[in-house]
C-alpha atoms as a printed R data frame, in Angstrom:
    type eleno elety resid chain resno       x        y       z
1   ATOM     1    CA   ASN     A     1 -27.831  -98.164 110.095
2   ATOM     2    CA   LEU     A     2 -24.524  -99.489 111.430
3   ATOM     3    CA   VAL     A     3 -24.802 -102.944 109.850
4   ATOM     4    CA   GLY     A     4 -25.483 -101.817 106.283
5   ATOM     5    CA   ASN     A     5 -29.291 -101.957 106.046
6   ATOM     6    CA   GLU     A     6 -30.912  -99.226 103.970
7   ATOM     7    CA   MET     A     7 -34.584 -100.269 104.100
8   ATOM     8    CA   GLN     A     8 -36.722 -100.363 107.239
9   ATOM     9    CA   THR     A     9 -38.345 -103.568 106.019
10  ATOM    10    CA   ASP     A    10 -34.913 -105.249 105.963
11  ATOM    11    CA   VAL     A    11 -34.289 -104.142 109.536
12  ATOM    12    CA   GLU     A    12 -37.687 -105.408 110.669
13  ATOM    13    CA   TYR     A    13 -37.160 -108.788 109.029
14  ATOM    14    CA   THR     A    14 -33.652 -109.148 110.484
15  ATOM    15    CA   LEU     A    15 -34.786 -108.281 114.002
16  ATOM    16    CA   GLN     A    16 -37.563 -110.872 113.775
17  ATOM    17    CA   THR     A    17 -34.937 -113.576 113.229
18  ATOM    18    CA   PHE     A    18 -33.536 -112.779 116.685
19  ATOM    19    CA   ALA     A    19 -36.882 -113.471 118.411
20  ATOM    20    CA   PRO     A    20 -35.899 -116.999 119.602
21  ATOM    21    CA   LEU     A    21 -32.628 -115.665 121.020
22  ATOM    22    CA   ILE     A    22 -34.470 -112.875 122.849
23  ATOM    23    CA   GLU     A    23 -36.952 -115.415 124.199
24  ATOM    24    CA   TYR     A    24 -34.071 -117.555 125.470
25  ATOM    25    CA   ASP     A    25 -32.906 -114.525 127.515
26  ATOM    26    CA   CYS     A    26 -29.203 -115.243 127.123
27  ATOM    27    CA   SER     A    27 -28.338 -111.622 127.925
28  ATOM    28    CA   SER     A    28 -30.272 -108.866 129.660
29  ATOM    29    CA   GLN     A    29 -28.641 -106.353 127.272
30  ATOM    30    CA   LEU     A    30 -29.493 -108.189 124.037
31  ATOM    31    CA   LYS     A    31 -32.488 -105.988 123.152
32  ATOM    32    CA   LEU     A    32 -30.505 -102.802 123.785
33  ATOM    33    CA   PHE     A    33 -27.600 -104.067 121.685
34  ATOM    34    CA   LEU     A    34 -29.807 -105.057 118.738
35  ATOM    35    CA   CYS     A    35 -31.716 -101.773 118.826
36  ATOM    36    CA   ALA     A    36 -28.485  -99.770 119.009
37  ATOM    37    CA   ALA     A    37 -26.956 -101.684 116.092
38  ATOM    38    CA   TYR     A    38 -29.967 -101.865 113.783
39  ATOM    39    CA   VAL     A    39 -31.814  -98.689 114.839
40  ATOM    40    CA   PRO     A    40 -29.076  -96.363 116.154
41  ATOM    41    CA   MET     A    41 -29.828  -93.038 117.767
42  ATOM    42    CA   CYS     A    42 -29.287  -90.178 115.343
43  ATOM    43    CA   THR     A    43 -28.342  -86.645 116.376
44  ATOM    44    CA   PRO     A    44 -26.613  -83.817 114.452
45  ATOM    45    CA   LYS     A    45 -24.787  -82.743 117.631
46  ATOM    46    CA   ALA     A    46 -22.510  -85.795 117.690
47  ATOM    47    CA   PRO     A    47 -19.352  -86.064 115.517
48  ATOM    48    CA   VAL     A    48 -20.791  -89.303 114.172
49  ATOM    49    CA   HIS     A    49 -24.487  -88.735 113.616
50  ATOM    50    CA   ALA     A    50 -25.466  -92.384 114.277
51  ATOM    51    CA   ILE     A    51 -24.764  -93.476 117.859
52  ATOM    52    CA   GLY     A    52 -24.624  -97.248 118.146
53  ATOM    53    CA   PRO     A    53 -23.346  -99.770 120.706
54  ATOM    54    CA   CYS     A    54 -19.882  -99.719 122.210
55  ATOM    55    CA   ARG     A    55 -17.552 -102.655 121.686
56  ATOM    56    CA   SER     A    56 -17.836 -103.601 125.360
57  ATOM    57    CA   LEU     A    57 -21.621 -103.922 125.034
58  ATOM    58    CA   CYS     A    58 -21.243 -106.079 121.933
59  ATOM    59    CA   GLU     A    59 -18.677 -108.355 123.585
60  ATOM    60    CA   SER     A    60 -20.780 -108.708 126.718
61  ATOM    61    CA   VAL     A    61 -23.758 -109.878 124.658
62  ATOM    62    CA   ARG     A    62 -21.641 -112.087 122.413
63  ATOM    63    CA   ILE     A    63 -20.040 -113.918 125.349
64  ATOM    64    CA   ARG     A    64 -23.474 -114.862 126.667
65  ATOM    65    CA   CYS     A    65 -25.394 -115.476 123.440
66  ATOM    66    CA   HIS     A    66 -22.816 -116.980 121.086
67  ATOM    67    CA   PRO     A    67 -22.898 -120.387 122.881
68  ATOM    68    CA   VAL     A    68 -26.675 -120.426 122.496
69  ATOM    69    CA   LEU     A    69 -26.390 -119.781 118.754
70  ATOM    70    CA   GLN     A    70 -23.792 -122.531 118.492
71  ATOM    71    CA   GLY     A    71 -26.186 -124.880 120.261
72  ATOM    72    CA   PHE     A    72 -28.699 -124.267 117.474
73  ATOM    73    CA   GLY     A    73 -26.022 -124.629 114.794
74  ATOM    74    CA   PHE     A    74 -25.659 -120.920 113.917
75  ATOM    75    CA   PRO     A    75 -22.518 -118.737 113.941
76  ATOM    76    CA   TRP     A    76 -22.300 -115.243 115.378
77  ATOM    77    CA   PRO     A    77 -23.625 -112.862 112.657
78  ATOM    78    CA   PRO     A    78 -20.747 -111.234 110.719
79  ATOM    79    CA   ALA     A    79 -22.751 -107.993 110.585
80  ATOM    80    CA   LEU     A    80 -22.475 -107.798 114.388
81  ATOM    81    CA   ASP     A    81 -18.693 -108.191 114.544
82  ATOM    82    CA   CYS     A    82 -17.684 -106.394 117.718
83  ATOM    83    CA   ASP     A    83 -14.538 -104.959 116.105
84  ATOM    84    CA   LYS     A    84 -16.786 -102.692 114.019
85  ATOM    85    CA   PHE     A    85 -17.981 -100.748 117.065
86  ATOM    86    CA   PRO     A    86 -16.106  -98.018 119.021
87  ATOM    87    CA   ARG     A    87 -13.878  -99.093 121.904
88  ATOM    88    CA   GLU     A    88 -15.273  -96.534 124.335
89  ATOM    89    CA   ASN     A    89 -17.719  -93.682 124.636
90  ATOM    90    CA   ASN     A    90 -15.964  -90.307 124.389
91  ATOM    91    CA   HIS     A    91 -16.356  -86.928 122.706
92  ATOM    92    CA   GLU     A    92 -14.919  -88.257 119.432
93  ATOM    93    CA   THR     A    93 -16.654  -91.647 119.191
94  ATOM    94    CA   MET     A    94 -19.948  -91.621 121.031
95  ATOM    95    CA   CYS     A    95 -21.588  -94.995 121.670
96  ATOM    96    CA   MET     A    96 -23.905  -96.781 124.089
97  ATOM    97    CA   GLU     A    97 -22.154  -98.708 126.844
98  ATOM    98    CA   GLY     A    98 -25.230 -100.334 128.343
99  ATOM    99    CA   PRO     A    99 -26.297 -100.692 131.993
100 ATOM   100    CA   GLY     A   100 -24.431 -103.960 132.572
101 ATOM   101    CA   GLU     A   101 -25.652 -107.525 132.895
102 ATOM   102    CA   LEU     A   102 -28.319 -108.428 135.426
103 ATOM   103    CA   HIS     A   103 -27.239 -112.085 135.671
104 ATOM   104    CA   GLN     A   104 -24.121 -114.167 135.270
105 ATOM   105    CA   PRO     A   105 -23.153 -115.585 131.859
106 ATOM   106    CA   GLN     A   106 -24.139 -119.137 131.098
107 ATOM   107    CA   GLN     A   107 -21.224 -121.505 130.822
108 ATOM   108    CA   GLU     A   108 -20.990 -123.859 127.876
109 ATOM   109    CA   GLN     A   109 -21.203 -126.915 130.079
110 ATOM   110    CA   ASP     A   110 -24.394 -125.565 131.627
111 ATOM   111    CA   LEU     A   111 -25.919 -124.886 128.201
112 ATOM   112    CA   TYR     A   112 -25.379 -128.404 126.965
113 ATOM   113    CA   GLY     A   113 -26.375 -129.906 130.265
114 ATOM   114    CA   LEU     A   114 -23.750 -132.367 131.446
115 ATOM   115    CA   PRO     A   115 -25.032 -135.484 133.258
116 ATOM   116    CA   GLY     A   116 -25.993 -134.791 136.821
117 ATOM   117    CA   GLN     A   117 -26.021 -131.009 136.333
118 ATOM   118    CA   GLY     A   118 -28.702 -128.478 135.674
119 ATOM   119    CA   ILE     A   119 -29.056 -125.773 133.065
120 ATOM   120    CA   SER     A   120 -28.322 -122.190 134.037
121 ATOM   121    CA   GLY     A   121 -31.389 -120.116 134.710
122 ATOM   122    CA   GLY     A   122 -31.899 -116.462 133.952
123 ATOM   123    CA   LEU     A   123 -30.928 -115.291 137.448
124 ATOM   124    CA   GLY     A   124 -27.905 -117.510 137.950
125 ATOM   125    CA   GLY     A   125 -29.864 -120.415 139.419
126 ATOM   126    CA   LYS     A   126 -30.159 -123.939 138.098
127 ATOM   127    CA   LEU     A   127 -33.065 -125.373 136.183
128 ATOM   128    CA   PRO     A   128 -33.583 -129.103 136.752
129 ATOM   129    CA   MET     A   129 -32.592 -131.466 133.987
130 ATOM   130    CA   ASP     A   130 -36.080 -132.995 134.034
131 ATOM   131    CA   CYS     A   131 -39.394 -131.239 133.384
132 ATOM   132    CA   SER     A   132 -40.670 -131.446 136.945
133 ATOM   133    CA   GLY     A   133 -42.017 -127.912 136.785
134 ATOM   134    CA   LEU     A   134 -44.710 -128.941 134.276
135 ATOM   135    CA   ALA     A   135 -47.944 -130.795 134.839
136 ATOM   136    CA   LYS     A   136 -47.635 -134.426 133.671
137 ATOM   137    CA   SER     A   137 -43.876 -133.927 133.537
138 ATOM   138    CA   HIS     A   138 -43.314 -137.625 132.744
139 ATOM   139    CA   LEU     A   139 -44.817 -136.993 129.299
140 ATOM   140    CA   TYR     A   140 -42.049 -134.544 128.341
141 ATOM   141    CA   VAL     A   141 -38.393 -134.891 127.365
142 ATOM   142    CA   ARG     A   142 -35.929 -132.103 128.120
143 ATOM   143    CA   LEU     A   143 -33.688 -131.154 125.207
144 ATOM   144    CA   PRO     A   144 -30.306 -130.195 126.712
145 ATOM   145    CA   ARG     A   145 -29.130 -127.709 124.072
146 ATOM   146    CA   SER     A   146 -32.223 -125.522 124.015
147 ATOM   147    CA   GLY     A   147 -33.246 -126.256 127.602
148 ATOM   148    CA   ARG     A   148 -36.862 -126.765 126.529
149 ATOM   149    CA   CYS     A   149 -39.267 -129.570 127.309
150 ATOM   150    CA   ALA     A   150 -40.705 -131.321 124.260
151 ATOM   151    CA   PRO     A   151 -43.919 -133.375 124.605
152 ATOM   152    CA   LEU     A   152 -43.824 -137.009 123.560
153 ATOM   153    CA   CYS     A   153 -45.662 -137.815 120.348
154 ATOM   154    CA   GLU     A   154 -48.401 -139.973 121.869
155 ATOM   155    CA   ALA     A   155 -48.668 -138.015 125.122
156 ATOM   156    CA   ASP     A   156 -52.191 -137.143 126.283
157 ATOM   157    CA   ILE     A   157 -51.507 -133.797 127.934
158 ATOM   158    CA   LEU     A   158 -54.311 -131.397 127.016
159 ATOM   159    CA   PHE     A   159 -56.851 -133.888 125.658
160 ATOM   160    CA   THR     A   160 -57.842 -137.461 126.410
161 ATOM   161    CA   PRO     A   161 -57.560 -140.220 123.772
162 ATOM   162    CA   ALA     A   162 -61.360 -140.241 123.421
163 ATOM   163    CA   GLU     A   163 -61.438 -136.494 122.729
164 ATOM   164    CA   LYS     A   164 -58.665 -136.825 120.154
165 ATOM   165    CA   HIS     A   165 -60.470 -139.685 118.415
166 ATOM   166    CA   LEU     A   166 -63.759 -137.755 118.329
167 ATOM   167    CA   ALA     A   167 -62.055 -134.649 116.925
168 ATOM   168    CA   GLU     A   168 -60.297 -136.706 114.249
169 ATOM   169    CA   ILE     A   169 -63.540 -138.367 113.140
170 ATOM   170    CA   TRP     A   170 -65.408 -135.040 113.141
171 ATOM   171    CA   VAL     A   171 -62.783 -133.160 111.131
172 ATOM   172    CA   SER     A   172 -62.145 -136.029 108.710
173 ATOM   173    CA   THR     A   173 -65.865 -136.452 107.995
174 ATOM   174    CA   TRP     A   174 -66.335 -132.805 107.117
175 ATOM   175    CA   ALA     A   175 -63.057 -132.683 105.185
176 ATOM   176    CA   TYR     A   176 -64.047 -135.595 102.960
177 ATOM   177    CA   ALA     A   177 -67.559 -134.158 102.541
178 ATOM   178    CA   ALA     A   178 -66.106 -130.786 101.558
179 ATOM   179    CA   LEU     A   179 -63.704 -132.485  99.154
180 ATOM   180    CA   GLY     A   180 -66.594 -134.336  97.512
181 ATOM   181    CA   LEU     A   181 -68.640 -131.157  97.142
182 ATOM   182    CA   ALA     A   182 -65.636 -129.306  95.725
183 ATOM   183    CA   LEU     A   183 -65.035 -132.052  93.167
184 ATOM   184    CA   VAL     A   184 -68.697 -132.028  92.125
185 ATOM   185    CA   ALA     A   185 -68.595 -128.238  91.779
186 ATOM   186    CA   THR     A   186 -65.410 -128.522  89.718
187 ATOM   187    CA   VAL     A   187 -66.976 -131.051  87.349
188 ATOM   188    CA   CYS     A   188 -70.077 -128.879  86.958
189 ATOM   189    CA   LEU     A   189 -67.922 -125.840  86.289
190 ATOM   190    CA   LEU     A   190 -65.885 -127.624  83.629
191 ATOM   191    CA   ALA     A   191 -68.990 -129.084  82.006
192 ATOM   192    CA   SER     A   192 -70.789 -125.757  81.788
193 ATOM   193    CA   ASP     A   193 -71.001 -123.930  78.458
194 ATOM   194    CA   GLY     A   194 -68.430 -121.172  78.710
195 ATOM   195    CA   SER     A   195 -69.697 -119.433  75.573
196 ATOM   196    CA   ARG     A   196 -72.623 -117.914  77.354
197 ATOM   197    CA   LEU     A   197 -71.899 -114.627  79.102
198 ATOM   198    CA   ALA     A   198 -73.541 -115.545  82.420
199 ATOM   199    CA   SER     A   199 -71.795 -118.905  82.568
200 ATOM   200    CA   ALA     A   200 -68.426 -117.327  81.802
201 ATOM   201    CA   LYS     A   201 -68.963 -114.751  84.546
202 ATOM   202    CA   TRP     A   202 -69.779 -117.421  87.138
203 ATOM   203    CA   SER     A   203 -66.774 -119.451  85.991
204 ATOM   204    CA   ARG     A   204 -64.437 -116.526  86.640
205 ATOM   205    CA   LEU     A   205 -65.964 -115.944  90.074
206 ATOM   206    CA   LEU     A   206 -66.151 -119.512  91.315
207 ATOM   207    CA   SER     A   207 -63.108 -121.115  89.743
208 ATOM   208    CA   PRO     A   208 -60.501 -119.647  92.162
209 ATOM   209    CA   LEU     A   209 -62.676 -120.469  95.177
210 ATOM   210    CA   ILE     A   210 -63.276 -124.046  94.083
211 ATOM   211    CA   TRP     A   211 -59.645 -124.766  93.305
212 ATOM   212    CA   CYS     A   212 -58.525 -123.195  96.584
213 ATOM   213    CA   HIS     A   213 -61.060 -125.314  98.475
214 ATOM   214    CA   ASN     A   214 -59.825 -128.383  96.622
215 ATOM   215    CA   MET     A   215 -56.258 -127.773  97.754
216 ATOM   216    CA   VAL     A   216 -57.277 -127.228 101.384
217 ATOM   217    CA   THR     A   217 -59.415 -130.348 101.572
218 ATOM   218    CA   LEU     A   218 -56.755 -132.336  99.736
219 ATOM   219    CA   GLY     A   219 -54.281 -131.336 102.432
220 ATOM   220    CA   TRP     A   220 -56.630 -132.649 105.115
221 ATOM   221    CA   ALA     A   221 -57.120 -135.852 103.142
222 ATOM   222    CA   VAL     A   222 -53.361 -136.425 102.979
223 ATOM   223    CA   ARG     A   223 -53.165 -135.802 106.729
224 ATOM   224    CA   PHE     A   224 -55.700 -138.514 107.486
225 ATOM   225    CA   MET     A   225 -54.178 -141.004 105.052
226 ATOM   226    CA   VAL     A   226 -50.653 -140.520 106.420
227 ATOM   227    CA   GLY     A   227 -51.813 -140.396 110.022
228 ATOM   228    CA   ARG     A   228 -51.167 -138.130 112.963
229 ATOM   229    CA   THR     A   229 -47.736 -139.535 113.765
230 ATOM   230    CA   GLY     A   230 -46.425 -139.103 110.245
231 ATOM   231    CA   THR     A   231 -47.415 -135.453 110.001
232 ATOM   232    CA   ALA     A   232 -47.104 -134.105 113.553
233 ATOM   233    CA   CYS     A   233 -44.213 -136.024 115.102
234 ATOM   234    CA   GLY     A   234 -40.524 -136.437 114.507
235 ATOM   235    CA   THR     A   235 -37.188 -137.046 116.164
236 ATOM   236    CA   ASP     A   236 -34.570 -134.648 117.462
237 ATOM   237    CA   PRO     A   237 -30.780 -135.185 117.380
238 ATOM   238    CA   GLN     A   238 -30.727 -134.465 121.109
239 ATOM   239    CA   ALA     A   239 -33.220 -137.298 121.782
240 ATOM   240    CA   PRO     A   240 -32.862 -139.712 118.833
241 ATOM   241    CA   ASN     A   241 -34.686 -142.563 120.568
242 ATOM   242    CA   GLU     A   242 -37.858 -140.595 121.297
243 ATOM   243    CA   SER     A   243 -40.702 -139.600 118.985
244 ATOM   244    CA   LEU     A   244 -41.567 -135.995 119.841
245 ATOM   245    CA   LEU     A   245 -44.490 -133.752 118.987
246 ATOM   246    CA   THR     A   246 -43.311 -131.008 116.638
247 ATOM   247    CA   VAL     A   247 -43.936 -127.519 118.005
248 ATOM   248    CA   ALA     A   248 -43.171 -124.039 116.717
249 ATOM   249    CA   GLY     A   249 -39.612 -122.897 117.142
250 ATOM   250    CA   LEU     A   250 -36.271 -122.329 115.478
251 ATOM   251    CA   SER     A   251 -34.990 -125.736 116.604
252 ATOM   252    CA   ASN     A   252 -37.446 -127.435 114.237
253 ATOM   253    CA   ALA     A   253 -36.196 -125.599 111.151
């Protein structure tokens, strides 16, 4: 392709790393630009067989998405340097110009959310600085850079404290019981006479399962000894005074 990948698996892996940026919707042309750069259109009729994005398309996406990457602490990828792409689409250098942006670019001050202002929405509107659009919005904290609402560590949003306590007791009881059974099975396996053919066969079959089960139950045991807060919560540089529930996302890497 136009960025130097030779294996389809490399292209697939690279495109997956852009999933958070696509979800953020910083540019309506981002998907087209990535597809044109990493999976260009190929035709023998063109002077250059691989038809990728034009420089104007690249710059349009970069203007809108580079501030978002900077907010997460990432630079603009060198492989997507806009100077690598043709200036314009003509009979000598064919390229994809794109349909144009469907919304206005986000300004840097909007991205970082200055006091008293909102964060730019996808259609040029303003998203409120609080999380008023969510149920139990007082249990969330908005992170200005990403524009997302993070739940507080001890917030009871989906489940009540009683339901959480019951689930913790239920899971911990079975985890410790499973750990005990796995340890007993391990001792029995080690104490068995491996010289006999039948015993050796069962040892080969059960040993991986028992050790795997030991590791899983040990992980649950560590979870209950450390506690929910120690394993599921943390702080964010954007809200250093709040303990937040860790959720999936690039910002937690």
